[in-house]
N, CA, C, O and CB atoms as a CASP TS submission, in Angstrom:
PFRMAT TS
TARGET T0000
AUTHOR 0000-0000-0000
METHOD Language model
MODEL 1
PARENT N/A
ATOM      1  N   MET     1      14.083  11.619   7.468  1.00  0.00           N
ATOM      2  CA  MET     1      14.659  10.358   7.019  1.00  0.00           C
ATOM      3  C   MET     1      16.041  10.213   7.642  1.00  0.00           C
ATOM      4  O   MET     1      16.873  11.116   7.564  1.00  0.00           O
ATOM      5  CB  MET     1      14.736  10.292   5.459  1.00  0.00           C
ATOM      6  N   SER     2      16.264   9.068   8.257  1.00  0.00           N
ATOM      7  CA  SER     2      17.570   8.831   8.861  1.00  0.00           C
ATOM      8  C   SER     2      18.544   8.321   7.813  1.00  0.00           C
ATOM      9  O   SER     2      18.147   7.969   6.702  1.00  0.00           O
ATOM     10  CB  SER     2      17.460   7.832  10.025  1.00  0.00           C
ATOM     11  N   ALA     3      19.812   8.283   8.168  1.00  0.00           N
ATOM     12  CA  ALA     3      20.851   7.893   7.215  1.00  0.00           C
ATOM     13  C   ALA     3      20.659   6.473   6.694  1.00  0.00           C
ATOM     14  O   ALA     3      21.031   6.188   5.556  1.00  0.00           O
ATOM     15  CB  ALA     3      22.217   8.018   7.858  1.00  0.00           C
ATOM     16  N   GLY     4      20.076   5.557   7.511  1.00  0.00           N
ATOM     17  CA  GLY     4      19.906   4.176   7.095  1.00  0.00           C
ATOM     18  C   GLY     4      18.576   3.882   6.422  1.00  0.00           C
ATOM     19  O   GLY     4      18.343   2.743   6.016  1.00  0.00           O
ATOM     20  N   THR     5      17.693   4.870   6.290  1.00  0.00           N
ATOM     21  CA  THR     5      16.371   4.653   5.709  1.00  0.00           C
ATOM     22  C   THR     5      16.385   4.948   4.215  1.00  0.00           C
ATOM     23  O   THR     5      16.778   6.041   3.808  1.00  0.00           O
ATOM     24  CB  THR     5      15.325   5.525   6.413  1.00  0.00           C
ATOM     25  N   PRO     6      15.956   3.976   3.379  1.00  0.00           N
ATOM     26  CA  PRO     6      15.900   4.235   1.941  1.00  0.00           C
ATOM     27  C   PRO     6      14.847   5.296   1.621  1.00  0.00           C
ATOM     28  O   PRO     6      13.812   5.370   2.284  1.00  0.00           O
ATOM     29  CB  PRO     6      15.597   2.937   1.172  1.00  0.00           C
ATOM     30  N   ALA     7      15.110   6.103   0.620  1.00  0.00           N
ATOM     31  CA  ALA     7      14.179   7.157   0.225  1.00  0.00           C
ATOM     32  C   ALA     7      12.868   6.557  -0.260  1.00  0.00           C
ATOM     33  O   ALA     7      12.864   5.559  -0.980  1.00  0.00           O
ATOM     34  CB  ALA     7      14.795   8.041  -0.867  1.00  0.00           C
ATOM     35  N   ALA     8      11.760   7.166   0.134  1.00  0.00           N
ATOM     36  CA  ALA     8      10.434   6.720  -0.285  1.00  0.00           C
ATOM     37  C   ALA     8      10.027   7.520  -1.514  1.00  0.00           C
ATOM     38  O   ALA     8       9.730   8.711  -1.419  1.00  0.00           O
ATOM     39  CB  ALA     8       9.387   6.885   0.866  1.00  0.00           C
ATOM     40  N   ARG     9      10.013   6.867  -2.655  1.00  0.00           N
ATOM     41  CA  ARG     9       9.673   7.549  -3.901  1.00  0.00           C
ATOM     42  C   ARG     9       8.349   7.081  -4.482  1.00  0.00           C
ATOM     43  O   ARG     9       7.939   7.534  -5.550  1.00  0.00           O
ATOM     44  CB  ARG     9      10.767   7.342  -4.912  1.00  0.00           C
ATOM     45  N   HIS    10       7.676   6.168  -3.773  1.00  0.00           N
ATOM     46  CA  HIS    10       6.391   5.653  -4.227  1.00  0.00           C
ATOM     47  C   HIS    10       5.386   5.696  -3.084  1.00  0.00           C
ATOM     48  O   HIS    10       5.752   5.732  -1.910  1.00  0.00           O
ATOM     49  CB  HIS    10       6.536   4.216  -4.769  1.00  0.00           C
ATOM     50  N   GLU    11       4.109   5.692  -3.459  1.00  0.00           N
ATOM     51  CA  GLU    11       3.051   5.626  -2.467  1.00  0.00           C
ATOM     52  C   GLU    11       1.925   4.758  -2.995  1.00  0.00           C
ATOM     53  O   GLU    11       1.803   4.534  -4.200  1.00  0.00           O
ATOM     54  CB  GLU    11       2.537   7.035  -2.109  1.00  0.00           C
ATOM     55  N   LEU    12       1.113   4.279  -2.086  1.00  0.00           N
ATOM     56  CA  LEU    12      -0.028   3.460  -2.459  1.00  0.00           C
ATOM     57  C   LEU    12      -1.262   4.345  -2.581  1.00  0.00           C
ATOM     58  O   LEU    12      -1.398   5.347  -1.879  1.00  0.00           O
ATOM     59  CB  LEU    12      -0.260   2.330  -1.428  1.00  0.00           C
ATOM     60  N   ARG    13      -2.141   3.962  -3.467  1.00  0.00           N
ATOM     61  CA  ARG    13      -3.422   4.647  -3.638  1.00  0.00           C
ATOM     62  C   ARG    13      -4.506   3.590  -3.748  1.00  0.00           C
ATOM     63  O   ARG    13      -4.262   2.488  -4.238  1.00  0.00           O
ATOM     64  CB  ARG    13      -3.414   5.582  -4.898  1.00  0.00           C
ATOM     65  N   VAL    14      -5.695   3.926  -3.293  1.00  0.00           N
ATOM     66  CA  VAL    14      -6.835   3.018  -3.380  1.00  0.00           C
ATOM     67  C   VAL    14      -7.890   3.633  -4.288  1.00  0.00           C
ATOM     68  O   VAL    14      -8.231   4.808  -4.149  1.00  0.00           O
ATOM     69  CB  VAL    14      -7.423   2.719  -1.971  1.00  0.00           C
ATOM     70  N   ASP    15      -8.397   2.843  -5.205  1.00  0.00           N
ATOM     71  CA  ASP    15      -9.530   3.239  -6.038  1.00  0.00           C
ATOM     72  C   ASP    15     -10.778   2.848  -5.237  1.00  0.00           C
ATOM     73  O   ASP    15     -11.250   1.715  -5.332  1.00  0.00           O
ATOM     74  CB  ASP    15      -9.494   2.540  -7.490  1.00  0.00           C
ATOM     75  N   TRP    16     -11.305   3.781  -4.456  1.00  0.00           N
ATOM     76  CA  TRP    16     -12.359   3.488  -3.491  1.00  0.00           C
ATOM     77  C   TRP    16     -13.607   2.854  -4.087  1.00  0.00           C
ATOM     78  O   TRP    16     -14.145   1.932  -3.472  1.00  0.00           O
ATOM     79  CB  TRP    16     -12.741   4.734  -2.796  1.00  0.00           C
ATOM     80  N   PRO    17     -14.099   3.281  -5.232  1.00  0.00           N
ATOM     81  CA  PRO    17     -15.303   2.616  -5.761  1.00  0.00           C
ATOM     82  C   PRO    17     -15.085   1.127  -6.067  1.00  0.00           C
ATOM     83  O   PRO    17     -16.033   0.343  -6.030  1.00  0.00           O
ATOM     84  CB  PRO    17     -15.764   3.326  -7.026  1.00  0.00           C
ATOM     85  N   ASP    18     -13.853   0.743  -6.364  1.00  0.00           N
ATOM     86  CA  ASP    18     -13.578  -0.656  -6.685  1.00  0.00           C
ATOM     87  C   ASP    18     -13.237  -1.510  -5.467  1.00  0.00           C
ATOM     88  O   ASP    18     -13.373  -2.732  -5.526  1.00  0.00           O
ATOM     89  CB  ASP    18     -12.453  -0.729  -7.667  1.00  0.00           C
ATOM     90  N   CYS    19     -12.803  -0.909  -4.379  1.00  0.00           N
ATOM     91  CA  CYS    19     -12.387  -1.663  -3.191  1.00  0.00           C
ATOM     92  C   CYS    19     -13.601  -2.310  -2.532  1.00  0.00           C
ATOM     93  O   CYS    19     -14.644  -1.677  -2.370  1.00  0.00           O
ATOM     94  CB  CYS    19     -11.653  -0.742  -2.183  1.00  0.00           C
ATOM     95  N   ARG    20     -13.450  -3.588  -2.152  1.00  0.00           N
ATOM     96  CA  ARG    20     -14.528  -4.318  -1.488  1.00  0.00           C
ATOM     97  C   ARG    20     -14.138  -4.768  -0.075  1.00  0.00           C
ATOM     98  O   ARG    20     -14.796  -5.633   0.503  1.00  0.00           O
ATOM     99  CB  ARG    20     -14.923  -5.528  -2.322  1.00  0.00           C
ATOM    100  N   ALA    21     -13.082  -4.190   0.477  1.00  0.00           N
ATOM    101  CA  ALA    21     -12.682  -4.409   1.870  1.00  0.00           C
ATOM    102  C   ALA    21     -12.425  -5.875   2.192  1.00  0.00           C
ATOM    103  O   ALA    21     -12.902  -6.380   3.208  1.00  0.00           O
ATOM    104  CB  ALA    21     -13.743  -3.873   2.796  1.00  0.00           C
ATOM    105  N   ARG    22     -11.690  -6.547   1.350  1.00  0.00           N
ATOM    106  CA  ARG    22     -11.361  -7.949   1.620  1.00  0.00           C
ATOM    107  C   ARG    22     -10.174  -8.097   2.566  1.00  0.00           C
ATOM    108  O   ARG    22     -10.063  -9.105   3.264  1.00  0.00           O
ATOM    109  CB  ARG    22     -11.066  -8.671   0.320  1.00  0.00           C
ATOM    110  N   GLY    23      -9.282  -7.099   2.599  1.00  0.00           N
ATOM    111  CA  GLY    23      -8.191  -7.095   3.563  1.00  0.00           C
ATOM    112  C   GLY    23      -6.925  -7.820   3.147  1.00  0.00           C
ATOM    113  O   GLY    23      -5.964  -7.869   3.915  1.00  0.00           O
ATOM    114  N   LEU    24      -6.903  -8.383   1.949  1.00  0.00           N
ATOM    115  CA  LEU    24      -5.715  -9.105   1.497  1.00  0.00           C
ATOM    116  C   LEU    24      -4.493  -8.189   1.457  1.00  0.00           C
ATOM    117  O   LEU    24      -3.390  -8.614   1.800  1.00  0.00           O
ATOM    118  CB  LEU    24      -5.959  -9.718   0.113  1.00  0.00           C
ATOM    119  N   CYS    25      -4.677  -6.952   1.046  1.00  0.00           N
ATOM    120  CA  CYS    25      -3.557  -6.014   0.961  1.00  0.00           C
ATOM    121  C   CYS    25      -2.895  -5.821   2.322  1.00  0.00           C
ATOM    122  O   CYS    25      -1.669  -5.771   2.418  1.00  0.00           O
ATOM    123  CB  CYS    25      -4.032  -4.663   0.412  1.00  0.00           C
ATOM    124  N   ALA    26      -3.698  -5.714   3.365  1.00  0.00           N
ATOM    125  CA  ALA    26      -3.143  -5.520   4.712  1.00  0.00           C
ATOM    126  C   ALA    26      -2.437  -6.772   5.215  1.00  0.00           C
ATOM    127  O   ALA    26      -1.476  -6.678   5.978  1.00  0.00           O
ATOM    128  CB  ALA    26      -4.250  -5.126   5.690  1.00  0.00           C
ATOM    129  N   GLU    27      -2.900  -7.930   4.799  1.00  0.00           N
ATOM    130  CA  GLU    27      -2.218  -9.170   5.184  1.00  0.00           C
ATOM    131  C   GLU    27      -0.841  -9.246   4.535  1.00  0.00           C
ATOM    132  O   GLU    27       0.116  -9.720   5.148  1.00  0.00           O
ATOM    133  CB  GLU    27      -3.061 -10.400   4.788  1.00  0.00           C
ATOM    134  N   LEU    28      -0.746  -8.778   3.293  1.00  0.00           N
ATOM    135  CA  LEU    28       0.514  -8.859   2.561  1.00  0.00           C
ATOM    136  C   LEU    28       1.480  -7.726   2.881  1.00  0.00           C
ATOM    137  O   LEU    28       2.692  -7.893   2.739  1.00  0.00           O
ATOM    138  CB  LEU    28       0.240  -8.871   1.095  1.00  0.00           C
ATOM    139  N   LEU    29       0.971  -6.594   3.303  1.00  0.00           N
ATOM    140  CA  LEU    29       1.834  -5.430   3.559  1.00  0.00           C
ATOM    141  C   LEU    29       1.396  -4.690   4.833  1.00  0.00           C
ATOM    142  O   LEU    29       1.008  -3.523   4.771  1.00  0.00           O
ATOM    143  CB  LEU    29       1.807  -4.463   2.346  1.00  0.00           C
ATOM    144  N   PRO    30       1.459  -5.367   5.982  1.00  0.00           N
ATOM    145  CA  PRO    30       1.000  -4.730   7.221  1.00  0.00           C
ATOM    146  C   PRO    30       1.852  -3.534   7.647  1.00  0.00           C
ATOM    147  O   PRO    30       1.414  -2.723   8.463  1.00  0.00           O
ATOM    148  CB  PRO    30       0.986  -5.744   8.331  1.00  0.00           C
ATOM    149  N   GLU    31       3.062  -3.418   7.102  1.00  0.00           N
ATOM    150  CA  GLU    31       3.915  -2.271   7.423  1.00  0.00           C
ATOM    151  C   GLU    31       3.352  -0.973   6.842  1.00  0.00           C
ATOM    152  O   GLU    31       3.643   0.104   7.363  1.00  0.00           O
ATOM    153  CB  GLU    31       5.335  -2.505   6.897  1.00  0.00           C
ATOM    154  N   ARG    32       2.561  -1.050   5.786  1.00  0.00           N
ATOM    155  CA  ARG    32       2.047   0.135   5.097  1.00  0.00           C
ATOM    156  C   ARG    32       0.532   0.198   5.019  1.00  0.00           C
ATOM    157  O   ARG    32      -0.019   1.229   4.633  1.00  0.00           O
ATOM    158  CB  ARG    32       2.602   0.190   3.720  1.00  0.00           C
ATOM    159  N   ILE    33      -0.167  -0.899   5.383  1.00  0.00           N
ATOM    160  CA  ILE    33      -1.622  -0.914   5.261  1.00  0.00           C
ATOM    161  C   ILE    33      -2.246  -1.518   6.512  1.00  0.00           C
ATOM    162  O   ILE    33      -1.946  -2.652   6.886  1.00  0.00           O
ATOM    163  CB  ILE    33      -2.058  -1.701   4.009  1.00  0.00           C
ATOM    164  N   ALA    34      -3.119  -0.743   7.152  1.00  0.00           N
ATOM    165  CA  ALA    34      -3.933  -1.235   8.264  1.00  0.00           C
ATOM    166  C   ALA    34      -5.377  -1.291   7.759  1.00  0.00           C
ATOM    167  O   ALA    34      -5.668  -0.831   6.655  1.00  0.00           O
ATOM    168  CB  ALA    34      -3.796  -0.308   9.556  1.00  0.00           C
ATOM    169  N   LEU    35      -6.261  -1.843   8.549  1.00  0.00           N
ATOM    170  CA  LEU    35      -7.675  -1.897   8.171  1.00  0.00           C
ATOM    171  C   LEU    35      -8.506  -1.098   9.165  1.00  0.00           C
ATOM    172  O   LEU    35      -8.244  -1.118  10.368  1.00  0.00           O
ATOM    173  CB  LEU    35      -8.173  -3.362   8.105  1.00  0.00           C
ATOM    174  N   ASP    36      -9.515  -0.390   8.649  1.00  0.00           N
ATOM    175  CA  ASP    36     -10.421   0.323   9.548  1.00  0.00           C
ATOM    176  C   ASP    36     -11.467  -0.660  10.078  1.00  0.00           C
ATOM    177  O   ASP    36     -11.401  -1.853   9.781  1.00  0.00           O
ATOM    178  CB  ASP    36     -11.105   1.527   8.817  1.00  0.00           C
ATOM    179  N   GLU    37     -12.414  -0.176  10.848  1.00  0.00           N
ATOM    180  CA  GLU    37     -13.377  -1.078  11.477  1.00  0.00           C
ATOM    181  C   GLU    37     -14.306  -1.784  10.498  1.00  0.00           C
ATOM    182  O   GLU    37     -14.961  -2.758  10.867  1.00  0.00           O
ATOM    183  CB  GLU    37     -14.194  -0.319  12.456  1.00  0.00           C
ATOM    184  N   TRP    38     -14.375  -1.311   9.259  1.00  0.00           N
ATOM    185  CA  TRP    38     -15.189  -1.957   8.230  1.00  0.00           C
ATOM    186  C   TRP    38     -14.362  -2.826   7.297  1.00  0.00           C
ATOM    187  O   TRP    38     -14.900  -3.441   6.376  1.00  0.00           O
ATOM    188  CB  TRP    38     -15.929  -0.915   7.426  1.00  0.00           C
ATOM    189  N   GLY    39     -13.050  -2.880   7.533  1.00  0.00           N
ATOM    190  CA  GLY    39     -12.175  -3.708   6.713  1.00  0.00           C
ATOM    191  C   GLY    39     -11.553  -2.995   5.528  1.00  0.00           C
ATOM    192  O   GLY    39     -10.879  -3.628   4.715  1.00  0.00           O
ATOM    193  N   TYR    40     -11.763  -1.696   5.410  1.00  0.00           N
ATOM    194  CA  TYR    40     -11.169  -0.934   4.311  1.00  0.00           C
ATOM    195  C   TYR    40      -9.737  -0.539   4.664  1.00  0.00           C
ATOM    196  O   TYR    40      -9.426  -0.320   5.834  1.00  0.00           O
ATOM    197  CB  TYR    40     -12.014   0.325   3.995  1.00  0.00           C
ATOM    198  N   PRO    41      -8.865  -0.447   3.662  1.00  0.00           N
ATOM    199  CA  PRO    41      -7.465  -0.129   3.932  1.00  0.00           C
ATOM    200  C   PRO    41      -7.247   1.304   4.396  1.00  0.00           C
ATOM    201  O   PRO    41      -7.878   2.245   3.917  1.00  0.00           O
ATOM    202  CB  PRO    41      -6.648  -0.379   2.705  1.00  0.00           C
ATOM    203  N   VAL    42      -6.336   1.430   5.339  1.00  0.00           N
ATOM    204  CA  VAL    42      -5.839   2.723   5.799  1.00  0.00           C
ATOM    205  C   VAL    42      -4.358   2.722   5.430  1.00  0.00           C
ATOM    206  O   VAL    42      -3.584   1.921   5.955  1.00  0.00           O
ATOM    207  CB  VAL    42      -6.079   2.956   7.377  1.00  0.00           C
ATOM    208  N   LEU    43      -3.970   3.610   4.535  1.00  0.00           N
ATOM    209  CA  LEU    43      -2.594   3.641   4.033  1.00  0.00           C
ATOM    210  C   LEU    43      -1.701   4.382   5.023  1.00  0.00           C
ATOM    211  O   LEU    43      -2.031   5.474   5.485  1.00  0.00           O
ATOM    212  CB  LEU    43      -2.529   4.312   2.635  1.00  0.00           C
ATOM    213  N   LEU    44      -0.570   3.769   5.336  1.00  0.00           N
ATOM    214  CA  LEU    44       0.325   4.274   6.381  1.00  0.00           C
ATOM    215  C   LEU    44       1.597   4.882   5.814  1.00  0.00           C
ATOM    216  O   LEU    44       2.700   4.435   6.128  1.00  0.00           O
ATOM    217  CB  LEU    44       0.683   3.161   7.338  1.00  0.00           C
ATOM    218  N   GLY    45       1.446   5.883   4.993  1.00  0.00           N
ATOM    219  CA  GLY    45       2.602   6.622   4.510  1.00  0.00           C
ATOM    220  C   GLY    45       3.219   6.068   3.244  1.00  0.00           C
ATOM    221  O   GLY    45       2.785   5.042   2.721  1.00  0.00           O
ATOM    222  N   PRO    46       4.245   6.762   2.755  1.00  0.00           N
ATOM    223  CA  PRO    46       4.917   6.367   1.523  1.00  0.00           C
ATOM    224  C   PRO    46       5.644   5.032   1.673  1.00  0.00           C
ATOM    225  O   PRO    46       5.929   4.584   2.783  1.00  0.00           O
ATOM    226  CB  PRO    46       5.899   7.446   1.097  1.00  0.00           C
ATOM    227  N   VAL    47       5.932   4.415   0.547  1.00  0.00           N
ATOM    228  CA  VAL    47       6.585   3.105   0.523  1.00  0.00           C
ATOM    229  C   VAL    47       8.086   3.282   0.351  1.00  0.00           C
ATOM    230  O   VAL    47       8.534   3.762  -0.690  1.00  0.00           O
ATOM    231  CB  VAL    47       6.010   2.221  -0.609  1.00  0.00           C
ATOM    232  N   PRO    48       8.873   2.899   1.361  1.00  0.00           N
ATOM    233  CA  PRO    48      10.331   2.992   1.219  1.00  0.00           C
ATOM    234  C   PRO    48      10.844   1.992   0.180  1.00  0.00           C
ATOM    235  O   PRO    48      10.187   0.994  -0.115  1.00  0.00           O
ATOM    236  CB  PRO    48      11.020   2.746   2.577  1.00  0.00           C
ATOM    237  N   ALA    49      11.993   2.268  -0.352  1.00  0.00           N
ATOM    238  CA  ALA    49      12.572   1.430  -1.412  1.00  0.00           C
ATOM    239  C   ALA    49      12.694  -0.027  -0.999  1.00  0.00           C
ATOM    240  O   ALA    49      12.518  -0.917  -1.830  1.00  0.00           O
ATOM    241  CB  ALA    49      13.938   1.957  -1.806  1.00  0.00           C
ATOM    242  N   ASP    50      12.992  -0.288   0.268  1.00  0.00           N
ATOM    243  CA  ASP    50      13.170  -1.678   0.699  1.00  0.00           C
ATOM    244  C   ASP    50      11.849  -2.442   0.849  1.00  0.00           C
ATOM    245  O   ASP    50      11.869  -3.642   1.123  1.00  0.00           O
ATOM    246  CB  ASP    50      13.916  -1.707   2.011  1.00  0.00           C
ATOM    247  N   GLU    51      10.704  -1.775   0.676  1.00  0.00           N
ATOM    248  CA  GLU    51       9.403  -2.434   0.732  1.00  0.00           C
ATOM    249  C   GLU    51       8.683  -2.458  -0.618  1.00  0.00           C
ATOM    250  O   GLU    51       7.528  -2.874  -0.702  1.00  0.00           O
ATOM    251  CB  GLU    51       8.533  -1.748   1.753  1.00  0.00           C
ATOM    252  N   LEU    52       9.363  -2.014  -1.663  1.00  0.00           N
ATOM    253  CA  LEU    52       8.729  -1.949  -2.987  1.00  0.00           C
ATOM    254  C   LEU    52       8.278  -3.312  -3.505  1.00  0.00           C
ATOM    255  O   LEU    52       7.196  -3.423  -4.082  1.00  0.00           O
ATOM    256  CB  LEU    52       9.682  -1.332  -3.979  1.00  0.00           C
ATOM    257  N   THR    53       9.075  -4.327  -3.313  1.00  0.00           N
ATOM    258  CA  THR    53       8.700  -5.656  -3.795  1.00  0.00           C
ATOM    259  C   THR    53       7.422  -6.128  -3.116  1.00  0.00           C
ATOM    260  O   THR    53       6.519  -6.640  -3.777  1.00  0.00           O
ATOM    261  CB  THR    53       9.836  -6.663  -3.552  1.00  0.00           C
ATOM    262  N   LEU    54       7.341  -5.961  -1.804  1.00  0.00           N
ATOM    263  CA  LEU    54       6.131  -6.350  -1.075  1.00  0.00           C
ATOM    264  C   LEU    54       4.928  -5.520  -1.508  1.00  0.00           C
ATOM    265  O   LEU    54       3.820  -6.043  -1.628  1.00  0.00           O
ATOM    266  CB  LEU    54       6.348  -6.204   0.431  1.00  0.00           C
ATOM    267  N   ALA    55       5.143  -4.237  -1.741  1.00  0.00           N
ATOM    268  CA  ALA    55       4.047  -3.376  -2.190  1.00  0.00           C
ATOM    269  C   ALA    55       3.540  -3.814  -3.561  1.00  0.00           C
ATOM    270  O   ALA    55       2.331  -3.835  -3.795  1.00  0.00           O
ATOM    271  CB  ALA    55       4.500  -1.909  -2.238  1.00  0.00           C
ATOM    272  N   ARG    56       4.442  -4.159  -4.457  1.00  0.00           N
ATOM    273  CA  ARG    56       4.027  -4.629  -5.780  1.00  0.00           C
ATOM    274  C   ARG    56       3.237  -5.937  -5.685  1.00  0.00           C
ATOM    275  O   ARG    56       2.275  -6.142  -6.424  1.00  0.00           O
ATOM    276  CB  ARG    56       5.252  -4.821  -6.684  1.00  0.00           C
ATOM    277  N   GLU    57       3.648  -6.813  -4.777  1.00  0.00           N
ATOM    278  CA  GLU    57       2.928  -8.072  -4.579  1.00  0.00           C
ATOM    279  C   GLU    57       1.516  -7.808  -4.058  1.00  0.00           C
ATOM    280  O   GLU    57       0.565  -8.456  -4.495  1.00  0.00           O
ATOM    281  CB  GLU    57       3.694  -8.986  -3.601  1.00  0.00           C
ATOM    282  N   ALA    58       1.373  -6.869  -3.136  1.00  0.00           N
ATOM    283  CA  ALA    58       0.051  -6.529  -2.612  1.00  0.00           C
ATOM    284  C   ALA    58      -0.834  -5.944  -3.710  1.00  0.00           C
ATOM    285  O   ALA    58      -2.018  -6.269  -3.794  1.00  0.00           O
ATOM    286  CB  ALA    58       0.175  -5.534  -1.445  1.00  0.00           C
ATOM    287  N   VAL    59      -0.267  -5.089  -4.544  1.00  0.00           N
ATOM    288  CA  VAL    59      -1.018  -4.505  -5.658  1.00  0.00           C
ATOM    289  C   VAL    59      -1.479  -5.600  -6.616  1.00  0.00           C
ATOM    290  O   VAL    59      -2.639  -5.617  -7.027  1.00  0.00           O
ATOM    291  CB  VAL    59      -0.157  -3.460  -6.409  1.00  0.00           C
ATOM    292  N   THR    60      -0.594  -6.498  -6.966  1.00  0.00           N
ATOM    293  CA  THR    60      -0.915  -7.586  -7.889  1.00  0.00           C
ATOM    294  C   THR    60      -1.968  -8.530  -7.305  1.00  0.00           C
ATOM    295  O   THR    60      -2.805  -9.054  -8.040  1.00  0.00           O
ATOM    296  CB  THR    60       0.351  -8.370  -8.238  1.00  0.00           C
ATOM    297  N   ALA    61      -1.931  -8.745  -6.002  1.00  0.00           N
ATOM    298  CA  ALA    61      -2.845  -9.690  -5.359  1.00  0.00           C
ATOM    299  C   ALA    61      -4.254  -9.130  -5.141  1.00  0.00           C
ATOM    300  O   ALA    61      -5.179  -9.898  -4.877  1.00  0.00           O
ATOM    301  CB  ALA    61      -2.273 -10.117  -4.039  1.00  0.00           C
ATOM    302  N   CYS    62      -4.432  -7.838  -5.244  1.00  0.00           N
ATOM    303  CA  CYS    62      -5.747  -7.243  -5.001  1.00  0.00           C
ATOM    304  C   CYS    62      -6.765  -7.827  -5.983  1.00  0.00           C
ATOM    305  O   CYS    62      -6.618  -7.654  -7.193  1.00  0.00           O
ATOM    306  CB  CYS    62      -5.686  -5.692  -5.132  1.00  0.00           C
ATOM    307  N   PRO    63      -7.796  -8.516  -5.480  1.00  0.00           N
ATOM    308  CA  PRO    63      -8.740  -9.172  -6.390  1.00  0.00           C
ATOM    309  C   PRO    63      -9.572  -8.205  -7.226  1.00  0.00           C
ATOM    310  O   PRO    63     -10.055  -8.582  -8.294  1.00  0.00           O
ATOM    311  CB  PRO    63      -9.659 -10.049  -5.604  1.00  0.00           C
ATOM    312  N   ARG    64      -9.749  -6.985  -6.771  1.00  0.00           N
ATOM    313  CA  ARG    64     -10.535  -5.988  -7.505  1.00  0.00           C
ATOM    314  C   ARG    64      -9.654  -4.981  -8.257  1.00  0.00           C
ATOM    315  O   ARG    64     -10.163  -4.072  -8.912  1.00  0.00           O
ATOM    316  CB  ARG    64     -11.453  -5.243  -6.542  1.00  0.00           C
ATOM    317  N   ARG    65      -8.326  -5.152  -8.159  1.00  0.00           N
ATOM    318  CA  ARG    65      -7.375  -4.215  -8.784  1.00  0.00           C
ATOM    319  C   ARG    65      -7.618  -2.778  -8.312  1.00  0.00           C
ATOM    320  O   ARG    65      -7.501  -1.827  -9.085  1.00  0.00           O
ATOM    321  CB  ARG    65      -7.486  -4.286 -10.323  1.00  0.00           C
ATOM    322  N   ALA    66      -7.959  -2.642  -7.028  1.00  0.00           N
ATOM    323  CA  ALA    66      -8.257  -1.331  -6.451  1.00  0.00           C
ATOM    324  C   ALA    66      -7.039  -0.672  -5.817  1.00  0.00           C
ATOM    325  O   ALA    66      -7.075   0.516  -5.495  1.00  0.00           O
ATOM    326  CB  ALA    66      -9.348  -1.462  -5.421  1.00  0.00           C
ATOM    327  N   LEU    67      -5.964  -1.430  -5.634  1.00  0.00           N
ATOM    328  CA  LEU    67      -4.751  -0.899  -5.014  1.00  0.00           C
ATOM    329  C   LEU    67      -3.727  -0.601  -6.092  1.00  0.00           C
ATOM    330  O   LEU    67      -3.505  -1.408  -6.995  1.00  0.00           O
ATOM    331  CB  LEU    67      -4.176  -1.891  -3.972  1.00  0.00           C
ATOM    332  N   HIS    68      -3.098   0.577  -5.988  1.00  0.00           N
ATOM    333  CA  HIS    68      -2.125   1.002  -7.002  1.00  0.00           C
ATOM    334  C   HIS    68      -0.872   1.539  -6.319  1.00  0.00           C
ATOM    335  O   HIS    68      -0.940   2.150  -5.253  1.00  0.00           O
ATOM    336  CB  HIS    68      -2.735   2.080  -7.941  1.00  0.00           C
ATOM    337  N   LEU    69       0.263   1.301  -6.950  1.00  0.00           N
ATOM    338  CA  LEU    69       1.540   1.852  -6.517  1.00  0.00           C
ATOM    339  C   LEU    69       1.921   2.926  -7.532  1.00  0.00           C
ATOM    340  O   LEU    69       2.071   2.642  -8.720  1.00  0.00           O
ATOM    341  CB  LEU    69       2.657   0.734  -6.400  1.00  0.00           C
ATOM    342  N   VAL    70       2.073   4.143  -7.064  1.00  0.00           N
ATOM    343  CA  VAL    70       2.331   5.265  -7.962  1.00  0.00           C
ATOM    344  C   VAL    70       3.555   6.048  -7.494  1.00  0.00           C
ATOM    345  O   VAL    70       3.906   6.006  -6.316  1.00  0.00           O
ATOM    346  CB  VAL    70       1.100   6.189  -8.043  1.00  0.00           C
ATOM    347  N   PRO    71       4.206   6.766  -8.417  1.00  0.00           N
ATOM    348  CA  PRO    71       5.319   7.636  -7.992  1.00  0.00           C
ATOM    349  C   PRO    71       4.789   8.694  -7.032  1.00  0.00           C
ATOM    350  O   PRO    71       3.689   9.217  -7.209  1.00  0.00           O
ATOM    351  CB  PRO    71       6.014   8.311  -9.224  1.00  0.00           C
ATOM    352  N   ARG    72       5.570   8.992  -6.039  1.00  0.00           N
ATOM    353  CA  ARG    72       5.198   9.979  -5.034  1.00  0.00           C
ATOM    354  C   ARG    72       5.305  11.368  -5.621  1.00  0.00           C
ATOM    355  O   ARG    72       6.265  11.690  -6.321  1.00  0.00           O
ATOM    356  CB  ARG    72       6.079   9.852  -3.785  1.00  0.00           C
ATOM    357  N   ARG    73       4.315  12.185  -5.331  1.00  0.00           N
ATOM    358  CA  ARG    73       4.351  13.575  -5.790  1.00  0.00           C
ATOM    359  C   ARG    73       5.366  14.365  -4.970  1.00  0.00           C
ATOM    360  O   ARG    73       5.508  14.136  -3.769  1.00  0.00           O
ATOM    361  CB  ARG    73       2.946  14.226  -5.688  1.00  0.00           C
ATOM    362  N   PRO    74       6.069  15.292  -5.611  1.00  0.00           N
ATOM    363  CA  PRO    74       7.052  16.099  -4.869  1.00  0.00           C
ATOM    364  C   PRO    74       6.406  17.010  -3.838  1.00  0.00           C
ATOM    365  O   PRO    74       7.104  17.746  -3.140  1.00  0.00           O
ATOM    366  CB  PRO    74       7.868  16.936  -5.831  1.00  0.00           C
TER
END
């Protein structure tokens, strides 16, 4: 972590049985979520503090409630 990077204390998790690969999460948070060839999310590391608001919006927008923002494990 560089001096100007906020500490990442949260991470995203996907509840795979509930995910239906709609891709809305990746549209809302492309900095942290990419899509695989079937449209399922690929999580791109922990969520820095300056992206928490966007991450919360992506979690809230998930139509199946399959995306979660959780505290990062030590």
